N, C-alpha and C positions, 0 to 999 in steps of 0.2 A: 681613238684606243681603242689599244685590243682588248675584244672583249670576249675569245676566248680563255687568254693568258689571263684575268681578270675573274673569272668564273671557275678556274682553272686555282685558284689559291684560297677560295671559300673556303676551311674550316668544312660544315656540313654538309657542303658539296665534298670533300674528301669519305667524309665521317660513308654519305651513303653512298655514294658509287658516281654523282648524278654529273657527266663532262656535258658542256657545248660544243658543239661541230663545225660550229657554223652561228655568226652574226655580223647584219651587214642592211644598212638600210629599212632599217627596222623590222628585215624577218630573222630568226633562226632558231637555231636544230640541236636540238641532244638528245643525249639517249643516256636509258639503269640499264648495264646488263644488270636482269636477276640474278637474286640469290636465296638460299631455306633467307635468309636473316630478314629478308623485305617479304617475307610472309605474314598472310592473316592467319595463315592456319599453321597446327603440328603432324601435319597428313603431308599434302600434297605442295607447292610451289602454288599461290595466288598472293599474289599482288595484295598490299596490304590499301586501306582505301590511298594516304599518308603518304606513300610512295607517288602514287601517278598523282593525287595533287603535287608533290616537291617539285615534282619534273614542268610537269603544267605552266607553274609556279615557277623556278628556275630560264623557262625559255619563254617565255611571258618577259619576267625582266630582262631575260642580256636580247629581244625584240628587241625593250623600249631603249634601252643606253644605246643599240646600234644606232636610232633614232637620237636621240639627243648629245650621247655623247659625259650622260652625267651621272650617277651614282639618281636609280628613280623604286624607293623602293613604296613593296603593297599598298594597297589603297585597299583594295575590295580584287579578290578571285569567284566568281562563283563558276562550279565540276558540276555535270553532268556524265557520273557513271554512266558507261553504254555495253559496256561487255571486264567478262573479270580476265587480268594481265596474267597468263601459266603459263609463258614461253619462257625462253632467255632473253630477252632481252623488249624496253618499249622508246620506244619513238615520240619523241615533240615535235612541236611546230606549228608557229608562229608567227603573226600578223599582227602589227600596227593596225589598229581600221581607224584609229584619229593618235595624234599625237598633237594635243593643245599646251599653252605658256603655265600650263597648270597639271593638267591631268591627261593621260594620255590612255585606249580606251586598246587593247590585244584579244584578237583571236587565237585561241589555242586546238589543235592535237594533237591527243595522244593516238597511239598505234602497236604493235603488235611489228615484232617481226615477217606477219607475215601480212601489212596492211589490213588487219582487220583492226575498224573502232574500236577503243574500250574507253572515253576516256572524251569530251566535246570542253572547252572554261571559255571563261570573258570573265577577261580582270581588268582593272584600270591603279594604274600608279602612279605618283604624285613627280611631277618635271618641274620645272625652272625651280625657284630658290638660288643658295649660295648654300649644296651641299661641305664645303668644308668649312661652316658650320652646326655639320647635325651628326651623329653620332655615325654614321658613314660619311666617311670625309675623302667622297674624289683625290685631289690633288695624295694627301697621302699612300693610297693604295697605290697610286697609282708609280709614287717611287717608288715603294715595294716589293711592286715587283719590274719596276728594269733594272732595279737595285738589286736581285736576287739571280 
């Protein structure tokens, strides 16, 4: 499964500007180039917490999908905001810490372009089951990506 391409076609990622740059073997990396539209302040660029969370959740999901090669909806994510995102870019890196038959756990680190930690998160994602009978139809998603 080409995880990077799959995430490229997600409407939300296109709208927000999230890009998965690498995903394989339970590890994923991604980025978002910060723009004024991502800011929580009308005066300066300070990334809204939702943008940081969205990057963490997306990179976490990509890590799990790369491990199980199926759609993995988020069950829960806890995030700690450590510093404001005020630079040009936010980078996310996620690693699966456990991949089970029904749940996977991922640790995520969000940094700025200089390597400063902006947030850390831990997410749990649903694994197993049959995604072809859900709102996230993995087979249909694969067919659409490969057909374009």
